[in-house]
Structure formats: structure tokens, C-alpha cells
C-alpha positions in Angstrom: -19.9 -52.3 -5.7 -18.2 -51.0 -2.6 -15.2 -49.8 -4.6 -17.5 -47.9 -7.0 -19.3 -46.1 -4.1 -16.0 -45.1 -2.5 -15.0 -43.3 -5.7 -18.2 -41.3 -6.1 -20.0 -38.7 -4.0 -23.3 -36.8 -4.2 -23.0 -33.0 -4.3 -25.1 -31.4 -1.6 -25.6 -28.3 -3.8 -26.5 -29.7 -7.2 -27.5 -33.3 -6.2 -25.4 -34.9 -8.9 -23.5 -38.2 -8.3 -19.9 -37.3 -9.3 -16.5 -38.9 -9.3 -14.6 -38.2 -6.0 -12.0 -36.1 -7.8 -14.7 -33.6 -8.6 -14.6 -32.7 -4.9 -11.9 -30.8 -3.0 -9.9 -32.7 -0.4 -9.3 -30.7 2.8 -7.9 -31.3 6.2 -10.2 -31.2 9.3 -9.6 -29.7 12.7 -7.5 -32.7 13.8 -5.8 -32.9 10.4 -8.0 -35.7 9.3 -8.6 -35.5 5.5 -12.1 -35.4 4.0 -13.9 -34.3 0.9 -16.2 -31.2 0.9 -19.9 -31.7 0.6 -20.2 -29.6 -2.6 -18.4 -30.2 -5.8 -15.7 -28.0 -7.2 -18.0 -26.5 -9.8 -20.6 -25.5 -7.2 -18.0 -24.3 -4.9 -16.5 -22.0 -7.6 -20.0 -20.8 -8.6 -20.9 -19.9 -4.9 -17.6 -18.1 -4.3 -18.0 -16.1 -7.5 -21.6 -15.1 -6.6 -20.4 -14.1 -3.1 -17.6 -12.0 -4.5 -19.8 -10.3 -7.1 -22.3 -9.4 -4.4 -19.6 -8.2 -2.0 -18.0 -6.0 -4.8 -21.3 -4.7 -6.1 -21.4 -0.9 -5.9 -24.4 0.8 -4.5 -24.7 4.1 -2.7 -26.8 5.2 0.2 -30.1 6.8 -0.8 -29.4 9.9 1.4 -25.8 10.2 0.2 -24.5 13.7 1.1 -21.3 15.0 -0.4 -19.5 16.4 2.7 -16.0 15.9 1.3 -14.9 17.7 -1.9 -11.7 17.5 -3.9 -9.3 20.3 -2.9 -5.7 21.1 -3.4 -3.2 22.8 -1.2 -2.1 26.4 -1.5 1.7 26.5 -2.0 3.7 29.3 -0.5 5.8 31.1 -3.2 8.9 30.9 -1.0 8.9 27.2 -1.4 8.9 27.2 -5.2 12.2 27.0 -7.1 12.5 28.8 -10.5 13.4 26.1 -12.9 13.7 28.4 -15.9 17.4 29.1 -15.0 18.4 25.5 -14.2 17.9 23.7 -17.5 14.9 21.6 -16.5 12.2 21.4 -19.1 8.7 21.2 -17.4 6.4 18.3 -18.2 3.5 20.7 -18.3 2.8 24.5 -18.1 1.7 24.0 -14.5 4.6 22.0 -13.2 6.2 23.5 -10.1 8.9 22.2 -7.8 8.3 22.9 -4.1 10.8 22.6 -1.3 10.5 19.5 0.9 10.7 21.1 4.3 12.1 18.0 6.2 14.6 16.9 3.5 18.1 18.1 2.7 18.1 20.4 -0.4 15.3 18.6 -2.2 12.3 19.8 -4.2 9.3 17.8 -5.5 7.0 18.6 -8.4 3.3 18.1 -8.8 4.2 15.6 -11.5 6.2 13.5 -9.1 9.6 14.5 -10.3 12.3 15.4 -7.8 15.4 17.6 -7.9 18.3 18.0 -5.4 20.8 20.8 -5.0 24.4 19.5 -4.8 27.8 20.5 -6.1 26.4 24.0 -6.7 23.8 22.9 -9.1 20.2 21.5 -9.3 20.1 17.9 -10.4 17.0 16.1 -11.7 16.8 12.7 -9.9 16.1 9.5 -11.8 14.7 7.5 -8.9 14.1 3.8 -8.8 11.2 1.4 -8.7 10.4 -1.1 -6.0 9.1 -4.7 -6.5 5.5 -3.3 -6.9 6.5 -0.8 -9.6 6.3 2.3 -7.3 8.7 5.2 -8.0 10.9 6.3 -5.1 13.8 8.6 -4.5 16.7 8.2 -2.0 16.9 11.5 0.0 18.2 12.6 3.3 15.5 13.4 5.9 16.0 15.3 9.1 15.0 13.0 12.0 15.3 13.1 15.7 17.6 10.2 16.7 19.3 9.4 20.0 18.6 12.8 21.5 19.5 15.0 18.6 18.5 16.0 15.0 20.4 14.2 12.2 20.1 13.6 8.5 19.2 10.0 7.6 18.9 8.5 4.1 15.4 7.3 3.5 13.2 6.3 0.5 10.7 9.0 -0.6 7.8 7.4 -2.5 6.6 9.8 -5.3 2.9 9.1 -5.1 2.7 9.4 -1.4 4.9 12.6 -1.4 2.8 14.3 -4.1 -0.4 13.6 -2.1 1.3 15.0 1.0 2.5 18.2 -0.6 -0.3 19.1 -3.1 -3.6 17.4 -2.1 -5.9 18.1 0.9 -6.3 14.7 2.5 -9.6 14.5 4.3 -8.5 11.6 6.5 -4.7 11.3 6.9 -4.9 8.5 9.4 -6.9 6.1 7.2 -6.4 7.4 3.6 -3.0 5.8 3.0 -3.9 4.0 -0.2 -3.5 6.0 -3.4 -5.6 5.5 -6.5 -4.0 6.5 -9.8 -6.5 7.6 -12.5 -7.0 4.9 -15.1 -5.0 2.6 -12.7 -1.9 4.0 -14.4 0.7 3.6 -11.6 3.3 5.5 -13.7 1.1 8.6 -13.6 2.1 10.9 -10.7 0.3 14.0 -11.7 -1.3 15.4 -8.6 -4.8 15.8 -10.2 -4.8 12.1 -11.0 -4.0 10.9 -7.5 -6.7 10.1 -4.9 -5.9 9.3 -1.2 -8.4 6.6 -0.1 -8.8 4.2 2.8 -8.5 0.5 2.2 -12.2 -0.2 1.6 -12.6 2.8 -0.7 -9.6 1.8 -2.7 -11.0 -1.7 -3.1 -14.4 -0.5 -4.2 -12.9 1.9 -6.8 -10.5 -0.7 -8.2 -13.3 -3.4 -8.5 -15.6 -0.9 -10.2 -12.9 0.2 -12.6 -11.9 -3.4 -13.5 -15.6 -4.1 -14.2 -16.7 -0.9 -16.0 -13.6 1.1 -16.8 -15.1 4.0 -14.8 -13.0 5.8 -12.2 -14.3 9.3 -12.7 -13.9 11.9 -10.0 -17.7 12.0 -9.6 -17.8 8.3 -8.9 -14.7 8.4 -6.5 -16.3 11.3 -4.5 -19.5 9.2 -4.0 -17.3 6.3 -2.7 -15.4 8.7 -0.4 -18.6 10.2 1.0 -20.7 7.0 1.5 -20.8 6.0 5.2 -20.6 2.3 4.3 -17.0 2.8 3.1 -15.9 5.0 6.0 -13.8 3.8 9.0 -15.8 2.4 11.9 -15.0 5.4 14.1 -16.5 7.9 11.6 -20.0 9.5 11.8 -21.6 12.6 10.4 -21.5 14.3 13.8 -17.7 14.1 13.8 -17.8 16.5 10.8 -19.8 19.1 12.8 -17.7 22.3 13.4 -17.8 22.3 17.2 -14.8 24.6 17.6 -15.4 28.3 16.7 -17.7 27.2 13.9 -14.9 25.8 11.8 -13.0 23.0 13.6 -14.3 19.4 13.8 -13.1 16.2 15.5 -13.0 13.9 12.5 -13.4 10.7 14.6 -15.5 9.4 17.4 -12.4 8.3 19.4 -11.1 11.7 20.6 -9.5 12.4 23.9 -10.4 16.0 24.6 -7.9 16.1 27.5 -4.9 15.0 25.5 -2.0 17.4 24.8 -2.6 17.1 21.0 -6.2 18.1 21.3 -5.4 21.0 23.6 -2.8 22.3 21.2 -5.4 22.0 18.3 -8.0 23.7 20.5 -5.7 26.6 21.3 -4.7 27.0 17.6 -8.3 27.2 16.4 -9.2 29.5 19.2 -6.3 31.9 18.4 -7.4 32.2 14.8 -11.2 32.3 15.0 -12.3 33.5 18.5 -13.1 37.2 18.3 -13.0 37.6 22.0 -9.5 36.2 22.1 -8.5 38.8 19.4 -9.6 41.6 21.7 -6.8 40.4 24.2 -4.3 39.3 21.5 -4.9 41.4 18.4 -1.8 40.1 16.7 -3.7 36.9 15.8 -6.4 38.8 13.7 -6.1 37.6 10.2 -4.6 34.2 11.1 -6.1 31.0 9.8 -5.8 27.3 9.9 -5.3 25.3 6.7 -8.2 23.1 5.5 -6.5 19.9 6.4 -6.0 20.9 10.0 -9.6 22.0 10.6 -10.0 18.3 11.2 -8.5 17.5 14.6 -7.7 13.9 13.6 -5.5 15.2 10.7 -3.7 17.5 13.1 -3.1 14.6 15.5 -1.3 12.6 12.8 1.1 15.5 12.2 1.4 16.1 16.0 2.3 12.5 16.7 4.9 12.5 13.9 6.6 15.7 15.0 6.3 16.0 18.8 9.4 14.9 20.6 8.4 12.8 23.7 9.4 14.2 27.0 10.1 17.7 25.6 8.0 20.8 26.3 7.6 22.5 23.0 5.6 25.3 21.5 3.7 25.2 18.2 5.1 28.0 16.0 3.8 29.2 12.7 6.1 32.1 11.6 9.7 31.1 12.2 10.0 29.1 9.0 8.2 31.8 6.9 8.5 35.3 8.3 5.1 37.0 8.5 3.2 33.8 7.8 -0.4 33.7 9.2 -1.5 30.2 8.2 -1.1 27.2 10.5 -0.3 24.2 8.3 2.0 21.1 8.2 4.3 23.0 5.8 4.6 26.2 7.8 4.5 25.0 11.4 7.2 23.5 13.7 7.7 22.6 17.3 10.3 24.7 19.1 11.4 25.2 22.8 9.6 28.0 24.5 12.8 30.1 24.7 13.1 30.2 20.9 9.4 30.9 20.5 9.7 34.0 22.7 12.5 35.4 20.5 10.0 36.2 17.7 7.3 38.0 19.6 6.9 41.4 18.0 4.4 43.0 20.5 3.4 45.6 18.0 0.4 46.7 20.2 2.8 47.6 23.1 5.4 49.7 21.3 3.3 52.5 19.7 4.7 54.3 16.7 8.3 53.4 17.3 10.2 50.8 15.3 10.5 47.3 16.8 13.1 47.3 19.6 12.9 51.0 20.2 11.3 53.2 23.0 11.6 56.8 23.9 12.9 58.0 27.3 11.4 61.4 28.0 13.7 62.3 30.9 16.8 61.7 28.8 15.3 62.7 25.5 16.9 59.7 24.0 15.8 56.6 22.1 16.5 53.3 23.8 17.2 50.0 22.0 16.1 46.9 23.9 14.9 43.4 23.4 13.0 40.9 25.4 13.9 37.3 26.1 12.1 34.8 28.3 10.1 37.6 29.9 13.2 39.7 30.7 14.1 43.0 29.1 17.7 43.4 27.8 18.8 47.0 27.5 21.1 47.5 24.5 21.8 51.2 24.6 20.5 54.8 24.1 20.7 56.8 20.9 19.8 60.3 19.5 17.5 59.0 16.9 15.0 56.2 16.6 16.7 55.0 13.4 20.1 54.7 15.2 18.4 52.8 18.0 16.8 50.5 15.6 20.0 49.9 13.7 21.7 48.8 16.9 18.7 46.7 17.9 18.7 45.0 14.5 22.4 44.1 14.7 22.1 42.9 18.3 18.9 40.9 17.8 20.1 39.1 14.6 23.3 38.1 16.4 21.4 37.0 19.5 19.1 34.8 17.3 22.1 33.2 15.6 23.7 32.5 19.0 20.5 30.9 20.4 20.3 28.8 17.2 23.8 27.5 17.8 23.0 26.7 21.4 19.9 24.7 20.4 21.2 23.2 17.2 20.9 19.6 18.3 17.4 20.2 19.8 15.7 21.8 16.8 15.0 20.6 13.3 17.5 21.9 10.7 14.8 23.9 8.9 14.3 25.9 12.1 18.1 26.3 12.6 18.5 27.4 9.0 15.6 29.9 9.3 17.1 31.4 12.5 20.6 31.7 11.0 19.1 33.6 8.0 16.7 35.7 10.0 16.6 39.4 9.1 15.0 42.2 11.3 13.2 44.9 9.3 12.2 48.3 10.6 8.5 47.6 9.9 8.3 44.2 11.6 
């Protein structure tokens, strides 16, 4: 009788007397083995009900769609013409855009990559990691041991396509990428969705259960506060800066350097009183992604060099650019930033770098650097003065670029070496 009792046990859930092997043997706090009070069948049933309830999709009654699906505007200067390089597009809308921080590399909105080497463009095959994710081996410009160098790194196609083509509403947390139809071989930008961990889990569970991963459904998941990070609230979306900029997170240090840089950038573009003092900023704007301070901070932290005093510049990489964005902006020493100030409002009707000296009835060519005026020479005509200014300034920019070569990203160095002064600048 004692032997029979020791080999059976009553389940506390269903009340049945069952053989002991129907219960799971576990180790206690002090490694003493014991059998659980509920049988394996009840344990499995309870876990399944718990998971089903946890994964059950429901939305807030007052769900408000604050975040929409948007795509980035691509500058034409970044697009390579593939019609002359024997690459057949996967679709009529496939474009290859230059990866600003990589050496001679372009990425398409379908996830394909090309690299320029040996005087020709080559379509890269890429490789797949253990999880089946496509990646390319490229050389990235990074700051290492006090200078800028190129380092071979893997570039993951899905992540790169999102970075270059899709407006990510929360770059800090939306690091998971959902592929439409859960097809991880599909890298077309319109089929990729940057989500946070909880949003990704909800979309995946719902898709596995129903086969539905429509954009309408995903937007509801993205906008429901229950699937947002803990530091998010509706008030963080309120445009507190010039009616357009918002914090994006509750945990914001308004005295930090990154916030002050963001504040100044928004102010330069959207404060009409500031435009009265600095009219050259009229018509400037901030890209949609950077209207969110939290997104700007991610870029700032990735690009700012600790211990160096640097200016945020928007128009060295692309001459005449008026949009602040991750693709068009860079950090440069103040000396370099002052090289590209045109001061149109101060020079009147004369070409850039030219002034008229009434007493001599001559045209002077000059340039400014670090607040000091450099006199280049005097000439009979404004055109002659400008021609000399152009020659001198372009050489001066190249000389400064060489001096700062190790301290600036290669994309800045390259832009400076190719800089051309025009009479209507």
C-alpha cells in the first residue's frame, strides 16, 4: 500500500489521482527534487491559456493615429544612373543611393548594393548570417584612435534600407524590422516596418494566428500606447519647439549639448524673429525624422566626437542644401564651418568675395576666415576680382581640408576638395 501511494499523486488543478510520472520533477531552492502540484496536462493547459491571453490583440478604445507611414525624400545628387552600368532594375522604381559613410557604395530601395572599384560599378552578392539575414561587407568611415579611417564592417540590408528610405518614428527603440508576409528575403522598402520589440511580437503573433499583417493593422499596433516604450506619452508628441519640434520621450535633459544643438537647429529654421536677424535661414527646414528630438539624439550620439568642439553643418556635403537631415548634415570644426559663410545680405549687388573701393575706383577681392578678413587684391572689374577670389578661395578650402584630413569624415574632406565657387553663390 505504501509503495502504491508513493507512485501516485493527486493533481491540485483537476483533482485526479495520477501516476507520479504524469507530474514534472523540478529542483527546489536548495536543489531538493520534488514533483509539481499540478499534472503535466494541466500545466500545459494553463501555460497555453496564459500565452493566448498575453498574445491576444486588442486596441485602446480611444486609439489615435499620431504616427503615419512616411518615406524619406532622396536628394538627386545621391542617386547613381544605372542605365549606363549594365544593371537591370528589379522594378521601375528601383534607385541606388549613395551611402554617405561608406566607401564608394550605393544601396537600392530593394536592398541591393553596388560598389565602385576598378573603374566600374559592381553589383554585390552579399552573404547570409545564421538567421538568414542578408548582409554586405563594406568599408565604413569611422573615428578610431584620434583619426578617421576606413574599416570593413557588415552592412545588413534590411536595417540599411530602413535607415536610407523610411522615416523611423522612434530610432532608439524601433530596431526590429518586420518584413511583409514574414518574408525575410523581401527587402523592398515599402514592405519593411521598423518596430520596437513589443510591437514586433504583437505583429508576429497576430500574423501567425490570422495571416494578417496589413499596414492598417501595423499602424494600429504602432500607435497604441500599450505597445509603446515606458518613457512615451502623448504629451511627448506635442510640438513645443516653434510649433513643429517635439521631445519624443519623457526622459529628456533640456540642458544637454544634444538638446541645445537640436533647439538651435529648430529655432534657425522656424523662428521668424530669428530670420529677421539671420535672413539666410529663411526657407530652411528640418527633416521629419529630426522634428523628434529623441531621433536627433540617436544621430548626435553616433556622430559627435567626444572632447571635440564641433559645429552642426548642413550645406558642405550638398552645396545650397536647406534641409537638416541625417543624410545631409555633418559635424565639423568651427574653422571649417566659417569657410562656407556667404553673407549675402552684407555684400550688396557685388559677386561673392568682391567689394568696391570708391577712393581707388577699384574692385577688391577678399575672403573671411575665423572672423578675419584676408585681402586678396584689387582689380578693374568686378568679374576680374571675382575670378581671383574664386581661384584663391578654392585653393584655400583644399589647403584647409588637407590640414584637417584626419579630423573630419572623408565625405567632408571629399566635398571640400571638389568645392566650386560660383559667381551667384
